[in-house]
N, C-alpha and C positions, 0 to 999 in steps of 0.2 A: 513678521513671519506670515505673509499672505499665502493662503492655500488657493492658488490661482485656478485649480481645476476642481475645487470642492463645490458640489452643488449646494444650493441654499437649503435644501431639505431632502429627506429620504435617507435610506440606508438603515442598517442595524447598529450603527455606531452610537456612542453616548457623547453627544456634543457638549454636555455639561462637564466633561472631564478632558480638557485639553492636555496633551502630553508633548513635552519637548524632547527632541532626539537630535542626534547629529549623524551626518553622512559625509564621509570624506572631509571632515573638519568643519563643515558648514552646518549651522543650527537650523532645524526646521520644527514644525509643529503638526501634530496629528491629533486623533481622538482615541479614547478607549474603545476597543472593538475593531480598530484598524489592524490590518497586517502591515508590516514594514513596507511591502510593495505598494499597498493602497496609499499609505502616507506619502511615499516618494512620488507617486503619480499625482496625488493631490497637490503637491508642491511644485509640480512642473518639472521634475527631474527626468530628463530624457535618457542620458547615458549612465548606465549603472556598472558597466564593465567593458573589458576589451576581449576580443575573441582569442581563442586558444592559439591559433597558428598565425593568422594574418593581422592580429591586433586591430580589428575593425571595431568601431564603436557599436555597442549593443545596448538595447533597452529591454524593458519588461515586455514579455510576450503573452504569458499565461497568468492564471490566478491560483494555481495549485501546485501539486508535486511535480507536474510536468514542465514547470518553468526551466528553460535551459540556460538563461543568461544571468539572472539576478541571483547569483551564488556568491554570497558575501562573507566577509570576516566580521564577527561580532565580538564585542568585549571592550570594556573601558580600562582594564588593567592587563598586565602581561599574563597573570595567572588565570584570568577569566577568558582568554582568547578561545574562540570556537570557530574553526574553519568550515567551509562548505555548508553554510546556512542559506537555505532558499528564502529570499525575502517574502515570497508568496505564502510561506508556511510559518513565518516568525511573527507572533503577535507583538504589537507595539506596546512598549512599557516606558515609563518615565526615565529619561536620561539614557536611553538606548544609544550605544555607540557602534556605528557600522562603517566599514570601509570596503572599497572595491579590492578584489584580490590581485589585480594587475593594472598596469598603466603607469608609465613613468615619463615625465615627472608628475603627471596627474592623469586621471582617467579621461579627461577632456582633451588633453594635448599629450598624446603618447608617442614618443619618438619611434617605438617599434611599429607604429602604424604606418610610418613613412616606408619602412622596409616592406611591410605587407602590401602597400600600394605599388611600389616600384618592382618588388621581386616576387609578388604573389604568384605570377605566372610560372615562376621557376620552382614553386614549391607544391607540386602535385602529390598525390598519395605515394608513399614509398620513397620520397626524395631523400629522406634521412639515410636509408639503406644504400641508395645509389651514390649519394654525394659524399658521405663522410667515411667511405671505406678506405680511401687512400689519402695520404700515406698512412699506413696502419698504425705507426707509432704516435700519430697525433690524435687517435680516437679519444684518449682520456681528456685531452684539451677540448675537443669538440663536445664531449659529453657534459663537461662542466657548464658550458654556456647553453647547451640545449636544455639541460635540467633547470638552469636559472630562468630561462625564458618560459618554461612550462609550469603547470601547477595551478591549483585553485585554492590558494590560502596557505596558511602555515600553522604548525603546531605550537602551543605555548611553550615557553622556555622555563616556566616556573611550575611548581606543583599545583595540580587542580585543587581548588578549595572546596569543591563540592563532594557530596557522597551520593552513591548510586545504590539502588536496590535491585533485587531479583526476587521473583515469586513463582513458585510452582502451583499450578491450578488445574483442576479438572472441571469439565462442564459436559452437559449433555449435548448442547448445541452452541457452537461458536458462529456468530454472524459477523462477517467482515464487510464493513461499510454501512453507514447509517444514512444513506440517501433514501429515496422512496421505497425501493425494493428491500433494502436492509431493515428499515423500520417496520415494514409490513411483515417481513420474515420473523423479526424479533417478537412482534406482537403475537403472531400465530404460535410460535414455540413457547413464549412466556405464558400465554393463557392456558396452555396444556399442563402447566406445572413443571416443565423441564427447567433444569439449571441452565441459564442462558448467559453468555457473555457477548456483548455488543461492542465492537471496537471500530473507531473511525479516526482517521488521521487529522481531521479538521478541528478547529477550536470549538465548534458547535456541531451537534447532530443536526441532520436535515439535508445535507448535500445540496443538490440542485434545487430542492424545495425552498431554500432560503433566498434564491435569486431569480426564480422563474416568474414569468408574468402569467403563467397558467393558473387556473382556478380549480379548486376542489370543492364540490358542493356549493358552488357560487361564492366561495370565500377564498382569500389568498391561500396558496398551498402551504405557506409557512405556518398558518394557523393550525392546519391539520397536523403538521410536524410537531408543533408545540404540544398539542393534545396527546399525540402518540407517545412523546417523550415523557410527559407527566404520568401517563398510565404505566409505562415501563419502570419509572422510578419508584412506583408504589409496589411493584412485584418483588417479594422477598427473595426469590430465586434468580433474579436478573441482576447482573453486574454491568454497569455502563462505564466504558473506558473512552473518554474523549482524548484528543491529542495523542492517539495511540495507533501507530502504524504496524499492521501485521506484515512483518518484513521477511518472514520465511515460512514455508510450508514443507515439513519434513516427514519422514516415514511414520506410519502408524498414527496418522492424524495428530502429530505433534507440531504445534505452531509457536513461533516466537513473536511477541508483541512488544514493540518499543514505545513506551509511553513517556511523553515529555510532561512531567508533573509540574515543574515550576519554571520552565523556560519562558513562560509568558509574564513572569513576575520580575525578572531581572537577570543580569548575566551571572549572578551568583545566587544560589537558592537561599531563602530565609533560614536563619539559624535553626538547626535541628531537623530541617526538612530535606528529603532527598531531591536531587534535581531530576533524575530520570529513573525509570524502573523497567526492567525486562521481565515480562510475563512469559513463563514457559508453560504452555497450555496443552493438555491432552484432552481432545474433544471427541465425544462419541460421534457426532456428525458436524460437518462444517457447511455453512451456507455462504458462498462467495457472492457478495453483492457489491463488487468493487467498482461498478460503473464503467464509464468509457471516457477516453480523452478525445477532445475535438482534434481533428487532423488539419494542420495548416496546408495551404497550397504552396507548391514550390514554383516561384517565379523570380525573375531577375531582381537583385537587390532586396530580397525579402527579409534581410536582416537589419536594414536601416531602422533605428529607433523610430517608433510610430507604426510599425507593422505588428499587429496583434491578432489574437484569436477572437472570433466573434463572441463565443460564450464568455471569454474572459472579460471583454468589455461590458457585456451585460451584467456580469457579476460585480464589477467595480461600480457600475452605475446604480444597480438596484440594492446591492448589499452594503456598499461602503459610501455611497453618495459621492462618487468620483467620476467625472467625465474626462478621460485623458486626451482631450483635444477639442477642436471646434467643428471641423468639417470632415465628415467620414465618407469613405468609399468602401463598399463591400464587394468582395469577389467570392463567389460560392458556386456550389453544384447541388444544393439541397434546400429544402424548405425551412429546416430548423434555424438556419442562419438568419432568416428574416426577423427573428425575435430581436436581434441587436438593433436593427433598423427602427423598429417600433420603440424600443427602450431609449434609443438615442433621440428620437423625436420627442418622446415624453420628457426627456431631460432638457428640452429647449435648445438642442443643438441641430446643426444642419447636416442632412444626408445629401451628399453631392450626387451620388449615383450608386446603382447596384449593377454589377456585372455578373450575370447568371449564365453559366456554361450551357444550360439547357435551352432548347429551341423555343419552348412555349410553356413556361411554368405557370400553373393556375391554382396553386394551393391556397388555403385560407389565409395564411400569413402573407403570402405574396400579394394576394388581392387586397388585403388591408393596407399594405404598404402603397400599392398603386392608388387606392382611394385617398390616401393621405398625401398624394402628390409626389411620391418618390419616382424618380426616373429609373426604369429597369431596362438595362441593355441585355437582350437575350443573345445566346450563342456567343457570348463574349467572356473575357476574363482580364484581370489585371496582369499584364505581361511584364511590367517593369515598374519598380518604385523609383521615384526621384527624391534626391536629397542626400545629405551626408551624415550629419549628426541628428537629423530629424526629418521625417518625411515632409516633402514640400509638394509632391504631386504624384499622380498615378497615371500611367499610360495604359489605356484600355483598348484592346483590339478584338475583332471577331476572330474566332478560332474554329478549326475543323478538328473534332475529336477523333475522327477515324484516321485521317492522314497525319494528325499531330502537327498541324501547321497553322501559322497566322495567315488569315485570309483578307485582312484589311490593314491600311496604314494606321488606323485607329486615331485616338485623340488623347491629349494629356489634360487631365483635370486637376485643378488646384485643390489640395486637401492637406491636412496635417495628420491624418490617421487612416491607415488602410487596415481593414479587418478581413480575414479570410476564413473560410470553412470548407474543407474538402470531405466532410463527413465525420464519422466517429469510429475510433478504434477501441474496442472493448479491452479493458485492463486484464489481460490473460496471464500476467506474470505469475501470480501465486498458483494458479491452476496448472502451470507448466513447470514448477520447481522440482517436481519429482520425475520429470522426463516426458510428461504427456505433451504431445504435439498439438498445437492449435489447428483448427480446420477452417479453410477459407469458404466463406459464403458469398456467392456472387450477388445474391439478392440484396445484401446490405453492404457489399463491398468492404468486408472486414473479416478478420480472423476471430473465431470464438473458441472457447475451451473445447478440446477434444475429449475423448473418453478418458475418464479419470482413474488413476490407480487408487485414489483416496476415497474415503467415504464422505462424499461431498455432493452438494447441489449448487448450481449456478442460477442466479436470478437477476432479472432486470437488464440493464444495458450490457453487462458483461456477457449476457446470454444472447445478445442481439435484439433485445426487446427494448425499444427506445421510447415508445409512447408512454406518457405518464400513467394513464389508467391501466394500460397493459403491464407496466413495470410493477405497479402496486399489486396487481393480481398474481403476477409471476412470483413476486417475493413472498406473498402470503401462502401460496401453495407450497413453495419450497420450505418455508419454516414449518408448516404443518407436517409435511412429509418427513422432515428431519426429526421432529419430535416423535412422530409415530414409529420411526425406525429404531428408536432407542427405548421404546416401551411406553410412551405416553399416548393418551387418547387424542386423536386429531380433533381440532376444534374448527368450527365454522364461524364466520363473522362477516358483517357487511363492511364494505370499503367505500370510501368517498367516490363520487362520480366526477370524472374528468370531463372537460369540454370536448365535444365532438367537433372535428374539423376535417377538412379535405386535405390530404397530403399527397404530393406527387413524388414519384421515385427520383432518386438522385442519379447522376451519371458518373461514370468512372473518369475522374480527373485527379491525377496525382502531381504530375509536373506540367505546368503551363508551357506551351510551345513559345519559342521566341523566333523572330524573323532572321536572326543571325545564327541560329542553331545553338545547341547546348554548349559546345566547346568554345565558341567565339562570343557568346552573349555575356553580359555582366553576370557575375557569380550568382547561381541559383542554389541557395543553401537548403540542404536536406536535414542535417544535424547541426544546429547552430552552436551547441556547446563544444563540439569537436571540429568545427569548420569543415565539415564534409559537404561537398557540393555534388550536384547532379553530374557535372563533367567528371569529377573524380571517380564516381561510381562507374560511369561508362568506361573510363580509362582502365579501371581495375578489371572489368570484364574483357576488355580488349587485350589486356596483358595475361589473360588466361585464368583469372580467378573466377571460377564459375559457381563454386559452392557458396551458399549464403554465409557460412562461417568464415570462409576465406575472404570474401568481400568485406565482411565486418572487420576482420583483423588487418587487412591491407589498408582500408580507408579510415579506420577508427569509428565507423558508424555504430552508434549505440554504446560507446565506451563510457567510462567514468561514472559520475553520479547520475547521468541522464538515463542510462539503461534503455535507450530507444523509445522513450515514452511518446515523443512527438514524431521522430524521424524514421522509425523503423519501417513502417508500412510504405511510406513514400519511397524510401531507399530500396526496399524489396521490389516495388513496382517498377522503378527505373532500371534496376538490374535485370529483372525479368524481361522487360521490353528490349533492353540491349542484347540479351541472349536469345530473344525470340521464343521465349517460353511463357507459360502462364504464371500468375502469382502463386497459385496453388502448388505448381511444380517447384517454384523457387523455395517456398516454405519460409519459416521463420528461424531465427537464431535461437539458441538455447537460453532460456531465462533462468537466472540463478539468484539466490539471496545475496545481498540484501536489496529490497525493493527501493529503499532510499537509504542514505548514509546513516550509520549507527555509531555512536561514540564508543571508544574502547571502554570507557567507564561503565556504560550501561551493559556491555557484554560481560565485563568482569563482575558487575554488581558489587554488593558490599562484601566481596570475597577478600576480606582482609581481616587480620587479627583472628578472633575466634570464629568468625564466619567463613574465613578462608580455610582454616585448619582447625576443625572442632577439637576441643580438648576431651580426651577420653580418660575416665577414671575407673579404677578397679573397685570392687565391692569393699575393699579394705582401706579406701582413701581416708575415711574418718579417723581410723586408728593411726595411720601414718602422720596425719596432720597433728594429732594430739601428742604424738611422740617425737615431734621435732624433725621429721624427715626433710631433707633437701631433695628437690626433684630435678630430673632431667627429662627432656622430650625424646621419646623413642617412637618414631612414627607419629601417630596422633596421641599416644598415651603419655600420661604423666606418671613416670615410674620413680619410686624412691631411689635416689642416687646414693645417699649414705645417711646414717643416723648419728650426727655429731653429739657428743656429750659436752658439757660445759668446758670451754677453753680449747676444744679440739678444732683443728682445721681439717680439710679434706684428707690430707695425707695421714694425719694421726688417727682419724676415725677409721679410715680404710685399713690401716695396719692393725688396729685393734680388732676389727671385724674379721679380717683374714685369719688372725691367730685364733680367734674364738672358734671359727669353723674347723681349722686344722686340729685344734686341741680338744674341743668340746662339741658344741653343736650350734649351728646357726639356722635362721629361718628367713626365707626369701619369698616375697610376693611375686610369683611367676605367672599370674593370671593373664598377662598380656600376650603370652605365646599364642600364635595362631592355632586354632583347633578346628579341624574339618572332619565331619562325620561322613564316612564313605560306606555305602551299602550297595548290594546288588550281586547277582550271580557271577558277574565278570569283574568284581572288585579286585581280585588278585591279579588277573591279567592286566587290568589297567595300571595297577601299581608297578607291575613288571615293566610296563612301557614308559612310565614317567620317571621312575627311579633308575639310578645306574646299577644298583645291585638287585639280587633275586629275591622274590617274595613268595614264590610258589609253595615252599615248604614251611613257611612260618606257622607254628602251631598256635592254636587258641590259647590265650593266656601269656603269650610271649610278645616281646617288643623288639624292634630292630631300628638301628640308625640308618638313614638313607641320604643320598645326595641327589639333587636334581640338576640337570644341565639344560641349557638352551640348545637349539639345533646346531649351533656352532661348536658344541662340546665344552663350553665354558660353564663353570659352576654357577648356578642360579639361586639355589636355596638348599637348606638342609633341615633335618629334624628327625624325631623318633616317631615311628608309627607302630601302633599296637593292634594286635588281632583280638577283637572282642568276640567274634564268632566266625564261622567259616566264611561267611559272606559279609562280614561287618568289621570295619577298621576305623580307628580314630588316628588321624594324622596331625602331628604338631609341626608348625613352621616357625620361622623367625618372627619376632614381633612386628618388625617393619615390613616383612614380606608376605604377611597373611593374605592381604587383599589381592596382590598380584599372583600369588600361587593359586588362589581360588579361581581367579579369572583364567589362569593358564590351564587349569584342569578342565574348566567348562569349555574353553576354546578348543582344546584338542578333542574333547568328547563330542562336541557338536559339529566340528568341521572335519575331523580326520577319522574318528572312530565312532560314528553314531550307532554302529551296530552293537556296540558293547552295552550291556545292561548294567549300568552303574549310576549312582546318584550321589550328589554332594550337598552337604548342608554345613554352612558355617556355624559353629557352636562356640566360638571364642567367648562371647559374652555370657553364654549359658553356664559355663563352668569356671569356678575360681580355683586357682592352683597355688598351693602352699608347699614350698620345698624345704624339707628338713635335711640338713647336710652336716656331717661330722661324725666322729667316733661314737658320740652319745645319742645319735639320732634313733637307733633301734630301741634303746631303753626309753627314750622320751615317748616315741610313738606307741610303745607297748602300754603306756599309762592310760591312753585314751581310745584304744581300738580293740576290736574283737578278732582282728586278723592275726593269724599265726605268722610271726615275723622271723621264725627260725631260718637260718641261712639256706638250709636244704629245702625247706618248705616254700621259701620265697626267695629264689635265687636272683642274681643280677640279671637285668633285662627281661623282667617278667612283670606281671601286674595282677592284682587281686581286687575283688569287691568285698566290702564289709562296711562296718560303721566306724566312723571316727568322731569322737565327741557326741555320740548318739545320732549322728547324721549319716545317711547312706553316702558312701564314697567309693571312688576308684583310686587305688593307690598303685603307683608305678615305681618300681625300683630301678631307677636310671640315675645317672649322675653327670652333671656338667662341671663338677668341682674336683672329681677324682676321689672324693670321700664317699663313705657309706651314705647313701642318700635315698630319700623317699619323696615322691611328688604326690601330694594328697589333693585330689580333685573332688570338690563338692559343688552342688548347685549354688550359684552365686548368692542367692538370697540367704543361705545359711553360713556363708563364708566368715563373716565377722565373729559369729558366736564360736565357730570351731577354732578360729585363729586365737581368740582370747583364751580358750581352754588350753591350747598348746602353749601359749605364753605363760600361763599360770603353772601348768605342769612342768614346764621347762626350767623354772627358776632353780631347782635343785641340781640341774644338769648344766648350768651355765649357759642357757639359751640366749643367743644374741641375734637381734634382727640385723640383717645386712642388706645393702642395696646393690644397684647394678655395677658400681665401680668395683666393689669387692668381688662380685661375680666375675667381672672381666679379668681381674688379677688371678683368681683361682683357676679359671678355665685356661688362661694363658700358661700358667705354671704346668698344666697338663698337656699343653700343645693343642688344645681344642680350638678350632677356628671359629670366627664370627664372619658369616657371609656379608660382604659389603665393607668389612674392615680389613680382613686378611685376604680377601679376594677383591678383584677390581673389574670383573667381566672379561679378563684375559687369561684366566688360569683354569686348567683342566684338573680333574681329580688326581692325575699322575703328577702334575706340577705341585700339588699339595702333599705329595707323599702318601696319598690315600688310594693307591691302586688296589688295595685289598677290598675297597668298596665298589669295585667295578665288576659287573657280571659279564665277563668276556665270552661266555658260552651260552648266553641266553638266546633262545630260538628267535625271538622277535627283535628287530632292530630298534631298540629303545631310543628315546629322544637324546640326541647328543653323541650317539655311538659313531655315526659316520663323521660327524664334525671332529671328534677327538682323534680320528685316524687320518686326518688330512696330513699332508707332508709337513706343513709348518708346525703342527701340534706334536710331531714326533721328534723334532730336533732336540739334540742333547743340551744345547745352550739356552734353553728357555728359562724364564724366571721361575724359580722354585722356592717353596716355603722351607725356611730353615730357622734355627734358633740363633740368637746372638748373645754372647756373654761379654760385656765390656771388660776390658782389662782393669779399668778403675771401677771397682764394685759399687762405688757411691755415685757414679755419674749415670744418669738415666738418658738414654738416647731419645731425642724428640721423635714423636710419631710423624711419619712423612719425610724424615730426613733421608736425603739421597746418599747412596753408598758408592764408593769407588774402591778399586784395588790399589791404585797408586795415588797417594795423597799429594805427591810432589808434581803431578802432571800439570802442565800449564792449562789455564782456562781457555776454551771450554773443556772441562774434564769429561772423561768417558764414564757416564753413569751406568752402574751395573745392577741397580736395584734400589729398593727403598724400605724403610722401616714401617711395618703395618701395625704392630702393637708393642708397647714398651711400658714397663712398670718397675717399681721397687718392690721386692718380695720380702715381707717381714718374716715369713716362714723359713726362707732360704738364706736371708741375710745379705743378699746382693741384688743388683739390678739385672734385668734380663729383657730380652726383646724377641719378637718374631719379625721376619723380613722376607721379602721376595728378592732373590738374588739369582743372576744368570748362572746356570749350571750349579746352583747351590748344593744340591744333594750329593754332588761328587766333590765338593770342596770342604767337607767336614774337617775341622782342624786348622783350616787356613784363616788368614786375617783379612778383615775388611775395614774400611775407614769411612767415617761420616764427617765430612767438612761442614762446619756450621757457619751461619751468617756472621758471627762475631770473629771469625778467623781461626777459632780453635778447631781441633780435630779429635774425635773420639774413636779410639781403636777398639775393635771387638773381635772375638774369636767366633768362627762359624761352628755351631754345635747342633745337636739334635734339638728339634723344637719341643721335645718332651723333657721338661726340667725336673719335675717332681714325681716321685714314685713311678718310674718308667715301666715297671712290670704290672702295675695296676693292682697291687695287693690290697690297698686300702679300700677301693671301691668294691672289691669282691669278698671282703671279710665276712 
């Protein structure tokens, strides 16, 4: 396993730890500290994939997140499969298994490549739309094969074995990027005492400092980086997040950070450790020190393996000890690219020539290259790469930048590596996520972040500051400003001195001219991941696509996981030139999250089990557990379902509890009901607008039942609201609907009626509610309260304050069972003591605790609905027979009024709530059972409704149900049938939904 391109020395790798890995079934070896890309290059692997459209062989181009080609599939087992992994960002680990995402039968001999060679000229942008339109009935066949040919990897077919975390964090200053500017910014903010988070996507902090040949204070720049990191690690208020990509910048300085915690250890995380974590950070200030991506030049055959970025080659040489070739040719328009020439010479390799588009470059690095014997061809560029699966030569010609023409026949130089540099593109993605448009700067030939909507600063290369010393100073100043703006004292400090050197300006060169012209020359790739060529962009503009967004969508420029990191600026420049406008006028496309791909696991986090749906308990949970309650989930709450005694099943326990309530007294923990405190001078008006019925005349001390509808007129929630004072109400909602009702109220207040002076506070957890229900409830409550419970002093649908069990309480006389009932509300901290007093005092009255199942039976016997069970989002109050609860003369058009009066909602044959009484009193209709009028009708039968609630009544001695039936209210006395899956049919009579005490005498006693 010879690493043919590994240098004998150098790099930040650990040569004492060799690591074996496999790629496309072949075994190779690398070292700890390598990326997968570095290890592949070290082993002489040229072809890592095939291109998206033309299936051309592709090699590694870059060394970071901007890599367009080495997007691989990782995983040794089916469950561990991970698609879309950039080899340049994947740390090497023992036994790593990687494969190319396309290429058949292999990536080196791909049959689709023949089609790309022969038919590539017939596959311009938009050819899918033009070619596969006819005949129309074959589109599904076309689509099948098009989808099969496309794609970058596959999802696993087995469950993910890993766990993922998410974390909410706050900080004073978030620094994005840990290169020179980012480290300096973090030091400035951290020294001020601010809470700082420093996040960087690489395996190590330091960025370009880890691979640059430049010195700081006459020492390697990496030494200063190590010193700065050590200082930050000692600061208690500083959090360091390596392998952490800030993938989204959202409103109000909310940013998401995707951290790869154990991706560098294996394809499955060690036992008990999460694989990845999503940090959700709210930052006081943000410093964007995201750096810049080197921009490749666009020339013919620039996608042949062996065409790389200059900075990337320097990184592989200096950071990983890998020289990906022997004989190098450089094509550039700037001084910075000459660093790769010097690095390549230091590695003992041959520099064949440098083609510099400038007429007379004389910068410090240029002159050093000349002194070391490098041939520099000025006014020239590489116009065409030679080779198929590896570069074999470079054709260099003189070019005229003004006329954009080749001015000499040129020469072909033998080489196996062509590196190019067209300047630097600041990484403006995050700065643009909220809609801020980048600004073109002609002096640096790049876009920089525009005016931000966010509370942020930009520093270093992203700000167009490329010099090392200047970037350090810019970063330190940004960090100090950010800390000062959130209340910390700005600090001063000395920064290391960078080498002084002469630098000459670069010239504008995005697409290198070819003597055959763009459309006839060999393909000049702008976006290698999506096979977008210069000719394709020019064609798009000729076909009328002039907006940058239209050009992007027509050609696929910047699509997929690439997001335009390498190709966007070159593509915009080519489109602008074709349209005869400036790059500034062309503008950029809209950048959106995510900056790099994020797994669904990380997005969901450990949102499963208790972390997905937290369990909520009432203040009486301890008593319920001690007394054998069985529980059911209602929303997030654990509510007592029933209290079985020895030998009882659900049905026996519920029958006993129901009879106890009807004949004596029962007690229910109703604390989970939503409770919203509503105050303000416009509280009544607001209630009038959100409820279907009127609230203007509700007196203090009274309560009223109300229905809420959505805009379409369909019932949304219900509950009782009591008037505590003229401008003060407490609203109750369904248990499961409390959150959405609260959100609904706030939504309408903030967006539709902001002029109303009204305020909402959720107090569900503040108050515990104990419901006493049954003929003996008044006698029992009288034992423990100072409130006058006389029927005249305390009538139905009223409330009073007093003490219950010595504790201040609000007592409401309302009923969900149809019996004499009192809802006792006390502060939750006192609930258990009051409950225990009621239990003790109730022994002589036959007090029985009951759960939600008994509550359901009791309320159904009275025909009381449960929203979400007896409604399904398609029923109006009139459909429920609750027209009495609709204020048809209210002056304001309350929510749902217009929806209820649509033509469809007024039809007579709508589904309406009715009662069902099975002819066989011992058969219980299954809930959800479909109903028909003719049981002998052939399948498919005409369904006319369904059963919503169905129970056996111990009090009445027969089964009963509630159902939604078409035209049900006009069919009282008729028969309906429920065909069941076992072939049997239950016949039932349509009756009133109120089965028990239809006049309401028992609750008004």
